[in-house]
VOGU-3710 file (C-alpha; in Angstrom, 3 decimals, decimal comma):
1> madritelsl> 157,011/322,209/73,760  155,213/321,687/77,479  153,060/318,861/75,912  156,425/316,843/75,465  156,605/316,604/78,900  155,515/314,125/81,283  156,156/313,759/85,137  156,971/310,078/86,075  158,243/308,963/89,207  162,191/308,153/89,150
11> eavmgerfgr> 160,943/304,789/90,843  158,629/304,006/88,127  161,353/304,912/85,206  164,384/302,877/86,807  162,363/299,700/87,577  160,669/300,049/84,052  164,379/300,505/82,644  166,164/297,901/84,265  163,596/295,501/83,927  163,880/295,839/80,373
21> yskyiiqera> 167,944/296,011/80,910  167,834/293,139/83,204  165,789/290,586/80,425  168,228/291,428/77,738  171,068/290,657/79,711  169,486/287,378/80,891  168,283/286,132/77,632  170,836/287,814/74,980  173,814/287,848/77,238  174,845/286,068/79,623
31> lpdirdglkp> 173,220/282,752/79,881  173,440/279,856/77,956  170,323/278,636/76,086  169,217/274,595/77,221  169,258/273,738/73,516  172,561/274,429/72,043  174,013/275,559/75,231  175,420/278,718/73,673  175,235/282,482/74,624  174,128/284,797/71,754
41> vqrrilfamn> 177,991/285,883/71,536  178,987/282,089/70,958  176,087/281,409/68,613  176,880/284,357/66,216  180,570/283,508/66,079  179,945/280,205/65,098  177,315/280,817/62,717  179,048/283,950/60,514  182,225/281,678/60,499  180,310/278,896/59,159
51> qdgntydhpy> 178,419/281,089/56,899  181,845/282,693/55,359  183,050/278,851/54,588  185,399/279,613/57,811  185,036/275,193/58,097  187,831/273,005/59,464  188,599/271,990/55,991  189,135/275,281/54,480  192,451/277,315/55,405  192,460/279,029/58,210
61> rksaksvgnv> 191,569/282,823/58,062  192,749/285,942/59,958  191,034/285,904/63,684  190,212/289,707/62,986  188,338/289,303/59,855  185,979/286,391/61,926  185,462/289,111/64,419  185,030/292,338/62,366  182,262/289,631/60,221  180,264/289,069/63,901
71> mgnfhphgds> 180,473/292,822/64,595  179,484/294,248/62,125  176,608/291,763/60,911  175,478/290,392/63,869  176,533/291,147/67,524  176,765/295,352/67,384  179,112/295,398/70,651  182,763/295,760/71,178  185,492/293,648/69,350  187,787/292,568/72,338
81> siyeamvrls> 184,467/290,897/73,719  183,742/289,383/70,842  187,227/287,878/70,385  187,353/286,580/74,033  183,884/284,996/73,375  185,921/283,572/70,233  189,299/282,359/72,126  187,839/280,853/75,121  185,788/278,386/72,566  189,789/277,784/71,393
91> qnwkvrepli> 190,788/276,963/74,514  191,025/273,090/75,313  191,687/273,981/79,235  188,904/275,739/79,181  186,174/273,937/77,115  185,890/270,093/76,849  185,623/270,019/73,057  186,962/273,175/71,104  184,406/274,733/69,097  186,800/277,481/67,310
101> dmngnngsid> 190,478/275,910/65,773  193,103/278,627/66,324  196,337/278,817/64,712  198,622/281,055/67,088  199,140/282,268/70,079  195,332/281,788/72,279  196,747/282,168/75,376  197,460/279,790/78,217  196,595/278,221/81,560  199,249/280,589/83,508
111> ndpaaamryt> 196,156/282,921/82,078  198,177/284,906/79,384  196,756/286,719/77,029  195,896/285,572/73,413  197,978/287,513/70,767  195,862/290,326/69,253  193,414/289,057/66,327  195,448/290,356/63,584  197,808/287,949/64,436  195,948/285,078/65,178
121> earlskiage> 194,108/282,700/62,523  191,256/280,701/63,267  188,674/278,080/61,772  185,409/276,052/63,164  186,776/272,791/64,448  185,233/269,735/63,089  182,618/269,160/65,633  181,004/272,686/65,471  180,411/272,072/62,076  177,753/269,385/64,139
131> mmadlgqdtv> 176,252/272,127/65,456  175,052/273,311/62,605  175,167/270,453/60,103  171,139/270,611/59,849  171,201/274,451/59,249  169,570/275,479/55,456  166,420/273,216/56,147  164,125/275,014/57,772  164,934/273,223/61,044  165,201/276,724/63,135
141> dmvlnfddtt> 163,700/279,846/63,523  165,484/282,382/61,592  165,515/286,421/62,374  166,187/289,609/61,164  169,175/291,069/62,615  169,949/294,161/64,614  169,963/296,171/61,294  167,381/294,223/59,146  169,877/293,103/56,679  169,820/289,086/56,797
151> yeptvlpsri> 168,890/286,572/59,211  170,516/284,843/61,728  169,165/281,651/64,027  167,921/281,967/67,476  169,520/278,581/68,046  171,913/276,484/66,092  170,387/273,147/65,427  172,900/271,134/67,146  173,500/267,459/67,346  175,854/267,688/70,651
161> psllingatg> 174,353/268,464/74,001  176,736/271,307/74,217  175,244/272,633/77,316  176,662/269,690/78,999  179,567/269,003/77,285  181,630/272,140/77,375  179,481/273,656/80,581  178,898/277,326/80,566  179,761/280,157/83,251  178,354/283,751/83,425
171> isagyateip> 176,715/286,246/85,513  173,526/288,396/84,540  171,066/290,432/86,684  169,750/288,067/89,729  171,066/285,187/87,734  174,318/283,260/87,230  175,143/280,287/85,696  177,765/277,224/86,378  177,881/274,252/84,519  180,504/271,893/84,481
181> phnlkeinaa> 182,112/270,469/81,328  181,198/266,654/81,167  182,429/263,600/78,675  180,777/263,214/75,544  180,863/259,666/75,128  178,811/259,564/78,687  176,324/262,267/77,933  175,575/260,526/75,054  175,240/257,176/76,210  172,622/258,225/78,738
191> liylldhpea> 170,622/260,437/75,859  169,751/256,998/74,019  168,994/255,490/77,328  166,920/258,039/78,062  165,184/258,552/74,307  164,262/254,789/75,261  163,498/254,719/79,000  161,584/258,654/79,037  160,588/257,914/82,980  164,412/256,473/83,700
201> pqsalmryik> 165,476/258,256/87,108  168,329/259,877/87,882  170,055/257,171/89,112  169,811/254,796/86,024  171,555/258,367/83,884  174,306/258,359/86,703  174,807/254,811/85,776  176,425/256,396/81,976  176,995/260,242/83,912  179,841/259,728/86,524
211> gpdfptggii> 179,827/263,383/86,960  181,769/266,067/85,585  184,868/265,390/83,180  186,920/268,699/83,500  189,376/268,987/80,406  192,025/269,570/82,985  191,297/266,432/84,566  192,144/266,238/88,252  190,267/264,500/90,749  186,591/265,467/91,899
221> qgldgikkay> 185,518/264,469/95,437  181,813/263,905/96,834  179,813/261,923/95,171  176,713/263,347/97,303  177,364/266,778/95,899  177,320/265,597/92,384  173,530/263,683/93,255  172,633/266,584/94,465  173,583/269,230/91,573  172,068/266,541/89,005
231> ktgrgkivvr> 168,547/266,721/91,139  168,246/270,311/91,866  171,019/272,325/89,714  172,679/273,243/92,655  175,182/271,384/94,618  179,138/271,040/95,842  182,025/269,445/95,093  185,490/269,278/95,872  188,017/269,169/92,945  191,785/268,552/93,722
241> aktaiselkg> 194,551/268,308/91,581  196,518/265,240/90,526  199,762/264,712/92,587  202,127/262,015/93,017  205,405/261,554/95,693  208,345/260,136/94,915  211,600/259,531/96,202  215,023/261,392/95,131  218,449/260,888/96,070  220,140/261,384/99,265
251> gkkkieitel> 216,585/260,395/100,834  214,710/263,556/99,721  211,247/263,620/98,112  209,518/265,219/95,712  205,722/266,074/94,816  204,754/266,246/90,986  201,842/267,915/89,847  200,197/266,446/86,946  196,525/267,932/86,868  195,439/271,008/87,993
261> pyevvksnlv> 191,495/271,862/89,386  189,392/273,667/86,833  189,862/277,085/85,640  192,744/277,225/88,201  195,483/279,697/87,109  198,988/277,311/87,027  201,335/280,545/87,157  199,686/281,741/90,722  199,427/278,038/91,891  203,263/278,166/91,605
271> skidairlnk> 203,513/281,594/93,375  201,732/280,613/96,092  203,415/277,531/97,135  206,581/279,243/96,324  205,873/282,755/98,593  204,834/279,122/100,977  208,662/278,257/100,943  209,757/281,407/100,988  207,864/282,849/104,100  208,426/279,212/105,878
281> evagisevrd> 204,968/278,411/106,151  205,533/274,867/105,848  208,528/273,453/106,836  210,728/271,746/104,602  210,317/273,011/100,897  213,377/273,292/99,413  211,960/274,286/95,457  209,306/275,132/93,685  209,823/274,933/89,909  207,454/274,286/87,060
291> esdregmsiv> 208,515/271,711/84,250  205,508/271,913/81,837  206,635/271,678/78,427  204,401/270,376/74,948  204,338/266,797/76,537  202,473/268,041/79,564  202,431/269,465/82,928  204,400/269,059/85,538  204,983/271,687/88,708  207,258/269,587/91,269
301> ielnkdtnan> 207,942/270,515/94,542  211,328/268,981/96,087  211,146/268,435/100,009  214,169/268,273/101,969  215,386/265,358/103,532  213,368/263,198/106,312  210,367/265,880/105,566  206,997/264,389/105,863  205,612/264,716/102,693  202,203/264,069/103,055
311> giltylfkkt> 201,593/266,519/105,812  203,070/269,322/103,560  200,982/268,234/100,272  197,528/268,123/102,979  198,849/271,717/103,663  199,246/272,584/100,551  195,757/270,726/99,490  193,830/273,181/102,192  195,747/276,392/101,995  196,497/276,774/98,074
321> dlqiaynfnm> 194,239/276,434/94,814  195,418/272,774/94,603  192,320/271,963/96,000  189,525/273,637/95,313  185,282/274,147/95,834  183,469/273,814/93,022  179,505/274,895/93,335  177,157/273,789/90,770  174,736/276,330/89,679  173,010/275,359/86,892
331> vaihdqrpvh> 170,900/278,019/85,052  170,010/278,257/81,704  167,125/279,552/78,977  164,505/277,119/78,617  161,699/278,648/76,996  162,626/281,999/77,156  163,276/281,627/80,946  166,224/281,474/82,883  165,452/278,375/85,426  167,948/275,807/86,921
341> vslkqaleaf> 167,753/272,655/85,462  168,260/269,398/86,608  170,497/266,775/84,746  167,338/264,933/83,234  165,645/268,074/82,354  168,934/268,844/80,387  169,208/265,804/78,767  165,024/265,739/78,385  165,544/269,282/76,632  167,858/268,462/74,107
351> iafrkevvlk> 165,694/265,436/73,455  163,214/267,217/72,920  164,762/269,624/70,598  166,537/267,282/68,375  163,008/266,031/67,918  161,499/268,932/66,829  164,609/269,952/64,528  164,550/266,340/62,735  161,052/266,733/62,402  161,594/269,919/60,647
361> rsayelakaq> 164,256/269,012/58,566  162,272/265,714/57,411  159,635/268,335/56,704  161,728/269,882/54,724  163,665/266,977/52,841  159,907/265,191/51,508  159,110/268,524/50,086  162,016/268,210/48,511  162,449/264,659/47,454  158,287/264,916/46,417
371> arqhivegli> 159,383/267,806/44,299  161,709/266,212/42,573  160,451/262,586/42,224  157,283/264,591/40,725  160,007/266,360/38,339  161,692/262,677/37,369  158,097/260,770/37,180  157,369/263,560/34,410  161,295/263,436/32,956  160,241/259,018/32,375
381> rmlsildevv> 157,028/259,683/30,673  158,570/262,311/28,441  161,084/259,702/27,173  158,633/257,351/25,810  157,290/260,163/24,008  160,234/262,098/23,260  160,508/263,074/19,547  156,622/263,958/20,047  158,348/266,415/23,017  161,034/267,130/20,900
391> atirasknrk> 158,633/268,908/18,040  156,767/270,277/20,264  159,202/272,223/21,850  160,414/273,666/17,957  157,161/274,661/16,588  157,058/276,686/20,381  157,654/280,169/20,083  159,830/280,895/23,489  160,388/279,206/27,009  157,248/280,209/28,242
401> datqnliarf> 155,159/279,142/24,773  156,990/275,600/24,650  155,856/275,295/28,851  152,193/275,467/27,784  152,228/273,700/24,556  153,710/271,032/26,510  151,184/271,007/29,705  148,438/271,588/26,720  149,422/268,383/24,477  150,870/266,241/26,774
411> dftqpqaeai> 149,076/266,877/30,089  152,291/267,611/31,976  152,415/269,881/35,161  154,086/273,174/35,376  157,189/271,784/37,449  157,222/269,103/34,718  157,037/271,299/31,661  159,026/274,042/33,005  161,764/271,125/34,162  162,039/269,472/30,230
421> vtlqlyrltn> 162,111/272,760/28,454  165,174/273,395/30,389  166,942/270,405/29,899  170,033/271,132/27,477  169,596/269,033/24,000  172,548/266,631/24,596  170,331/265,492/28,019  167,578/265,082/26,248  169,234/262,456/23,867  171,581/260,649/26,335
431> tdvtqleeef> 169,187/260,704/29,379  169,197/257,255/30,906  165,711/255,618/31,746  166,887/253,360/34,078  169,016/256,065/35,721  165,499/257,729/36,034  163,854/254,852/37,209  166,469/253,848/39,471  166,348/257,209/41,026  162,525/257,609/41,108
441> aaltekinhl> 162,731/254,168/43,262  165,084/255,671/45,711  162,945/258,973/46,344  160,022/256,519/46,407  162,292/254,838/49,974  163,350/258,465/50,631  159,486/259,981/50,695  158,226/256,451/52,314  161,470/256,381/55,470  160,835/260,190/55,744
451> tevmneemal> 157,126/259,619/55,971  157,516/257,346/58,711  160,054/259,830/60,765  156,998/261,497/60,535  154,704/260,045/61,760  155,710/256,972/63,561  158,136/258,005/67,037  159,917/254,544/67,515  160,830/255,914/63,750  161,735/259,811/64,402
461> kavirdeita> 163,739/258,069/68,231  165,675/255,628/65,514  167,330/258,315/63,780  168,409/260,549/66,990  169,784/257,385/67,981  171,649/256,748/65,025  173,126/260,586/64,776  173,792/260,324/68,755  176,037/257,167/67,667  177,802/258,274/65,007
471> itqkyqsarr> 178,526/261,357/67,010  179,760/259,010/69,755  181,990/257,230/67,466  183,713/259,920/65,815  184,589/262,296/68,643  184,520/260,268/71,680  187,482/260,518/74,279  188,710/258,666/77,281  187,224/260,503/80,655  189,932/263,041/82,232
481> sqieaevedl> 188,531/263,729/85,570  188,630/260,760/88,264  185,630/260,299/90,869  185,936/259,537/94,510  182,623/259,232/96,183  183,549/261,042/99,499  185,389/264,100/100,159  188,624/263,940/101,728  188,897/265,624/105,339  191,787/267,634/105,357
491> vidkavtiae> 193,338/267,506/109,098  196,873/269,945/108,872  199,522/268,104/110,985  201,008/270,820/112,453  204,421/269,623/112,463  204,678/270,189/108,860  203,926/273,747/109,233  206,601/274,150/111,660  210,670/274,139/111,972  211,368/272,782/114,725
501> edvqvlvsrn> 213,713/274,877/116,865  214,675/275,140/120,054  215,036/279,304/120,291  214,824/281,326/123,511  212,526/283,384/124,159  211,599/286,901/126,008  208,259/288,159/127,320  208,688/291,494/128,726  206,889/293,077/131,791  205,921/296,487/129,640
511> gyykrasirs> 205,191/294,352/126,481  208,201/293,706/124,792  208,388/290,241/123,071  210,782/288,250/120,724  212,476/284,613/120,067  215,844/284,312/119,113  218,179/281,346/117,727  220,176/279,740/120,626  223,298/281,025/118,368  222,351/284,819/118,806
521> ykasdkdngl> 221,706/284,398/122,411  224,797/282,619/122,980  226,914/285,365/121,178  225,019/288,165/123,510  226,834/288,079/126,433  223,322/287,799/127,821  222,052/291,020/127,259  218,679/290,768/126,666  218,851/294,542/125,175  215,350/295,585/127,435
531> adddlpvfeg> 215,040/299,227/128,290  216,423/299,864/132,690  212,717/300,017/133,605  211,479/297,192/131,968  212,316/293,496/133,452  211,616/289,585/132,010  208,475/288,103/132,952  209,579/284,705/131,373  212,983/284,410/129,539  213,757/280,630/128,248
541> qlnttqhlfm> 214,933/278,149/126,005  211,541/276,982/124,228  210,735/274,944/120,968  208,971/276,374/118,128  206,370/273,549/118,494  204,919/275,045/121,854  202,769/277,704/122,395  202,517/280,813/124,938  199,402/281,967/127,336  200,405/285,599/128,462
551> ftnkgsviyr> 198,102/287,436/131,348  197,802/290,792/131,893  197,113/292,689/135,194  193,863/294,044/133,377  192,607/290,297/132,889  193,223/289,774/129,165  195,265/286,769/127,833  197,865/287,418/124,895  198,268/283,440/122,572  200,790/282,963/120,487
561> pvhelpdsrw> 202,593/280,129/119,044  206,139/280,001/119,870  206,892/279,841/116,160  204,803/283,121/115,101  206,976/285,194/118,031  208,783/288,093/116,187  211,959/286,851/115,252  214,973/289,066/115,693  218,555/289,258/117,451  218,472/288,424/121,057
571> kdtgehfsqe> 220,063/292,356/121,659  217,441/293,895/120,154  214,556/295,134/121,783  211,717/292,902/119,496  208,134/294,232/119,258  205,761/295,469/121,559  202,380/294,231/121,809  200,993/297,475/121,027  202,061/296,677/117,111  200,310/294,064/116,744
581> lsnwrteeyv> 196,851/294,421/119,474  194,408/297,238/118,876  192,899/296,811/122,524  196,790/297,352/123,974  196,146/299,759/127,168  199,315/301,842/128,248  198,241/300,931/131,657  198,440/297,214/131,171  201,560/294,779/131,817  202,135/291,223/131,610
591> ikvvpintle> 202,039/289,738/135,064  202,492/285,814/133,990  203,716/283,378/130,580  202,561/279,922/130,352  204,294/277,841/128,017  201,895/275,326/126,420  203,462/272,019/125,156  200,467/271,063/122,781  196,993/272,669/122,983  195,193/269,478/122,647
601> qggaftivtn> 196,680/268,104/126,545  194,220/270,051/128,573  194,083/271,103/131,538  192,957/274,526/133,103  194,515/277,856/134,325  193,691/279,347/137,681  193,152/283,161/138,053  193,367/285,023/140,783  192,435/288,794/140,865  193,317/290,860/144,011
611> dgfikqttls> 189,690/292,072/144,816  189,387/288,087/145,791  187,804/286,496/142,759  189,468/282,918/141,771  188,311/280,803/138,808  189,381/278,045/137,383  189,151/277,936/132,814  189,688/275,246/130,736  192,822/275,127/128,094  190,134/275,050/125,121
621> dmlpkaykkk> 187,863/277,765/126,316  190,862/280,003/126,562  192,287/279,550/123,629  190,582/282,568/121,622  189,364/282,022/117,846  190,904/285,607/116,389  193,988/286,132/118,299  196,927/288,033/116,196  194,911/291,506/116,218  193,281/291,843/119,828
631> tsmaiklktd> 193,698/290,268/123,949  191,188/288,127/124,596  189,201/288,597/127,897  190,887/285,782/130,591  188,878/287,092/133,796  186,515/289,265/134,124  187,316/292,308/136,358  184,206/293,550/138,702  186,022/297,451/138,802  188,489/299,709/137,486
641> dsyvvnadyf> 190,609/299,392/140,159  191,128/295,201/139,977  193,528/293,893/138,786  194,844/290,366/138,423  197,847/288,867/141,151  198,379/285,749/139,505  197,580/283,093/137,185  198,830/279,430/136,934  198,080/276,511/134,657  198,088/272,825/135,724
651> etvgqqdvll> 197,878/270,633/132,913  196,148/267,436/135,889  194,501/269,139/139,218  195,342/266,913/142,101  196,792/267,780/145,360  197,612/271,429/144,503  196,507/274,295/146,562  196,207/278,012/146,126  197,831/280,197/149,246  196,447/283,758/149,139
661> lsqhgvglrf> 198,359/286,736/151,151  195,914/289,719/151,785  197,557/292,756/152,193  196,532/293,271/156,083  198,551/289,923/156,685  196,262/287,199/156,313  196,872/284,053/154,685  194,040/280,994/153,786  194,922/278,144/151,426  192,730/275,445/149,597
671> avksipeiga> 192,138/272,936/147,319  193,083/274,167/143,139  190,203/270,904/143,105  187,190/272,911/144,887  187,600/275,853/142,472  184,797/275,719/139,634  185,717/275,641/135,892  184,007/278,443/134,605  184,401/280,379/131,181  186,872/282,675/130,162
681> rtagvkamdl> 184,154/285,565/130,053  183,224/285,562/133,767  184,582/287,207/136,927  185,155/283,871/139,061  183,798/282,810/142,569  184,607/284,140/145,869  188,244/283,235/146,871  188,726/284,791/150,373  186,520/286,918/153,000  188,017/289,980/153,117
691> rnedtikaav> 187,684/292,699/155,246  188,059/295,836/155,981  189,183/297,021/152,683  192,050/294,641/152,744  192,840/293,160/149,434  194,840/289,920/148,116  198,368/291,142/147,233  199,750/287,634/146,907  198,828/284,461/145,309  201,276/281,470/145,046
701> fvtneaqrva> 200,772/277,633/144,286  202,006/274,979/146,594  202,628/271,461/145,200  204,050/269,642/147,946  204,248/270,393/151,543  207,868/270,263/151,573  207,623/273,950/149,406  208,109/276,993/151,928  207,110/279,999/151,150  208,724/283,335/151,680
711> imadngafky> 206,816/286,359/152,131  208,492/290,260/151,614  206,224/292,679/154,022  206,070/296,552/152,330  208,533/297,940/155,167  211,262/296,021/154,392  210,851/292,878/156,769  211,619/289,270/155,154  210,727/285,753/156,427  210,270/282,598/155,203
721> mpvseitrsk> 208,032/279,515/156,654  207,040/275,769/155,196  203,709/276,497/154,008  202,581/273,694/156,450  201,929/276,537/159,077  199,283/277,567/157,123  196,938/274,422/157,272  194,703/274,017/154,476  191,144/275,354/154,825  188,137/275,771/152,785
731> rankgllift> 187,683/278,512/149,799  185,758/281,946/150,695  186,896/281,513/154,426  188,642/284,347/156,331  192,107/283,087/156,659  194,796/282,946/159,205  197,096/285,834/160,946  200,500/285,378/158,913  202,449/288,834/160,927  201,615/290,125/164,346
741> qkktvayhva> 201,095/293,700/164,195  202,439/296,019/166,239  200,716/299,343/167,800  203,695/301,253/166,356  204,516/299,180/162,847  201,965/297,664/160,400  203,216/294,875/158,850  201,757/294,656/155,232  202,330/292,160/152,801  203,977/293,764/149,233
751> tatilniedt> 204,788/289,857/147,424  205,881/286,635/148,004  206,618/283,352/146,509  207,115/279,835/146,631  210,402/277,959/147,737  211,260/275,019/146,573  214,380/272,859/148,331  216,815/273,509/146,078  216,603/277,072/146,364  219,221/278,643/148,412
761> aleilttrwq> 218,611/282,270/147,593  216,713/285,047/146,673  216,080/288,039/144,676  214,338/290,717/145,698  213,169/293,712/142,830  212,152/296,689/144,640  209,696/299,568/143,213  213,153/301,887/141,933  213,878/298,651/140,042  216,976/298,045/142,907
771> kqelqlsdyk> 217,924/294,391/143,329  219,021/292,607/146,291  220,167/289,418/147,046  219,355/287,150/149,816  221,116/283,433/151,021  218,420/281,204/152,915  221,549/280,118/155,254  221,581/283,617/156,663  217,962/283,178/158,247  216,593/280,829/160,471
781> psqrvgngqy> 212,956/279,598/159,150  209,832/281,777/160,488  206,727/280,619/162,618  203,381/281,485/160,844  203,105/284,961/163,165  206,747/286,256/163,120  207,382/289,125/161,335  210,938/287,919/160,275  213,436/290,863/160,077  214,045/293,801/158,108
791> vvdvkkygep> 216,597/293,321/154,743  215,642/296,297/152,701  216,450/300,056/152,947  212,464/300,907/151,765  213,370/304,812/151,961  216,448/304,395/150,449  215,871/301,117/147,477  212,032/301,427/147,642  209,319/299,183/148,612  209,596/295,112/147,562
801> wrvqpltiak> 208,140/294,644/144,466  208,713/291,193/143,337  210,716/288,535/145,087  211,433/285,017/143,210  214,190/282,199/144,102  217,908/283,456/142,778  217,564/280,062/140,330  214,658/281,231/138,206  215,961/285,143/138,538  219,387/283,503/136,787
811> tk> 217,371/281,794/134,277  215,296/285,241/132,844
//
């Protein structure tokens, strides 16, 4: 027993076994043969049905019977895989020229499964007969089946180039194939041209073969992709549905789809388009319905009045299978090896195969004709000596003796003598020598023709050309797929993806955000749904076509199109950023919200941090690539204690200034245009020369000299003054004092805001969430070094945290 055990490494065993398995599935399962274009299971189905006489000119037979014959005699695999292969060969939306004629439910373009094989009936289609017309004439090699009980062909002697006409799809070990269907008339025209011009370039062949011709039609875009695929076996094209936009009553429109891209499941496509309608991804689709019937396909998309139909169609091309990319991967078995084949290689291989078949067929027919001619020659000579032949036969003991006597007495050959002996008596008396002489002449002519075919290339080509021409005349059909040279660049008009609507938007400091209809806002009695310890950073009316950039104290930016904000009632709190953003931090809060009309308008954001850094970043650089799951960096913070003081946006930078106010009561004003533009993931440049552990507490933006700045100190003092009190300087300077420090009282900046001419009142919010209003008319403007007046009892209400014009506060 020990002698039977061999130690082998797992690597060697696995490599050897998998290599054998790979070779089997490459050659014997998944890839088509370049000659007849069939996989083994397809070839066995056709051969078995032909062998059983289950052809187009006979009645249908149960599919189960054909499957059983294939499985029992040629293909020892599961019946379901055989039946599925048979069904596919019958589906005229999968193959350009169906090889199986199936009676019953053979599936649908909606991906409905075929009925069970016990219910359906099938037979070979007429064109399938052309693939086996030369069987039985020693044209192809026959090999024993899996149990050595019968023979099967290694390839069918096909008269049609099925590899290109019906295409192929399959996956094996290390190889996959994707060959599109083509038009039979075009392929045959190219074959005839190549037959006469063996050195023809691809461009000459493409005068006949325009490109793939899918059974489902559609529009093919990308001539360069077709050329590349035909040259290398690999290439990419775009296939889109055939659509038409037409008018309906009441100013409405509809999009009608009459042809789909190859192998797109219609029911899935209709469901996807209807989901887009339900989810309101596109504004303007009122109804989607499938009106397809036996007369043809028709998917109707009804649109609302005054809707951009072309814009919606472009969106559907981009987002659904109304347009797909089809990738050529033309792999076939050639000389027992999987190879990438070009168009010319595929055509040349078929021509070479047809030459081989015609030569073998001619040799078979020549031998048969010569044998018959020899017999006819003997019969003619027999008629001239009929009485002597009859007498000799009558005098013989038996058939064998008669044969030998004829050979001996009249010098007939063995085949001639046997033919004479086997003739029935009435044939001896009624045989017409004229008929035999005509047959002899016809056989002579046939032998001469076959000899010419076998010996002369031109005669051989003429036979192949005639057969191809006959196939074309018999089975040609019009091209179904339309070809366009260029691939259309699909640019979605965002106006069609958004239902344009005015909405009320709120973003809170603590990270809650929402949008609500104007109707809901007006019905809410101004109850915004926020908790007592939260407050709006932005509250106002926007359009769904606008965009929001929301900056946090931690240097992050959150981007959202307004139409993507959670839609809720105004009284509801809304959603929190932590529900969508995986990197939202508990200590993070929103400091600024900037609405933008369009992302193409240009401009830049200016951002200031407490530790004295500032930068400008363009709108395009600030726009995150993937914004739905994470916040993006707006500015790189130097330390854990750093935070963003303020941020703002200017579409055009002109005479704007930034005014920085430090905690120790120093102000610095300089031009925004002096700030360099740098990327989002940078820390910026020095904004202010901070000393003695000073930090920036407020940053406001000045747009004209008539504006004023209101400043709150942390001890409750308030003052406001013209911005001109702080003269313009340069970035990174020390700045000017804005408070006069006293020995007993320190004036530290808490917060500040810009006042416009129309502003008459202020709202102060303290660290204990207490609000206090101030009328500017009750206070005189201060000078730069003035300390103002005490307006907030910090012991009772807390230190000032935010100050803003009352007109802004009321809108928020």
